[in-house]
N, C-alpha and C positions, 0 to 999 in steps of 0.2 A: 416578703422574705422567702428566700429559696431554701428548701429543706436539704438536708444532707443526702437523702436518697435521690433527689432529682439532680443534684450535683454529680453524684456517682454515675447516674444515667447519662448525663451530658458528657462526662469524661469517657464513658464506654463508647458512645457514638463517635466521639472525636478520635478515639484510638482506632476504631473500625475504619474510619475514613482514611486515616494515615496508613494503615496496613493495606487497604484496598489501593490507594494511590501508589504506594511503594511497589505493590505487586504488579500493577499495570505498567509502571515505569520499567521494572525489571524485565517483564515479558517483552515490552517494546524494544528495549536495548538488546536483548538476546536475538529477537527477530531481525532487527536492523543489522546487527553484527553478522548474522548468517547470510543475509542478502549481500552485504558488502564483501564478505569473503568469497561467496560464490561468484559474484560479478568480477572480482579480481582474478580468480582462478580461470574463469571463462575468457577474460581478456588476455591472459598469458597463453592459454590454449590457442586462441584465434591468432595471436601475434606470431606464434611459432608454426602455424599451419595455414599458409595463404589460401590453399584450396578450400578449406573449411570457411574462411572468411568470405570468399566469393559465394560459396553455397549459402551461407547465412544471409548475405546481402540479397541474393536472388530470391530466397524464401521470403524475406521480409518485404521485398518489392512486390511479390505476388500477394502476400497477405494484406498489405496496405493499398496496393493498386486496385485490387478487386472491388472493394467498396467505393473507391474514388471513381472508377469507371461507372459503377452502378448509379452513384449520385449524379454524375455528369450527364448520363443518358436518361435519367428519370424524367418522365413527362407529366407526372401527377402534379396537381396543384398543391401549393403549400397550405397548411391549415393554420389559421390564426390562433394564437394562444389566447386562452380565456383570461379576462382581467381579474 
């Protein structure tokens, strides 16, 4: 038989879980909303300024091309993953 005190303890833990879950969902929604709004604003900015679009593309080509060239020209042997 479960005592009243342990039932209260279980209810408190369940309530804490619900509050923590709700807090995490709220923070995630706020973060995702900010990311979405920022991306939308940046898309409008780049759509209105073609020179900035070209600059952004050139920058990203450099950022992504550098490691690609390094990997393509790397002569070291691959290391096998441990089982």
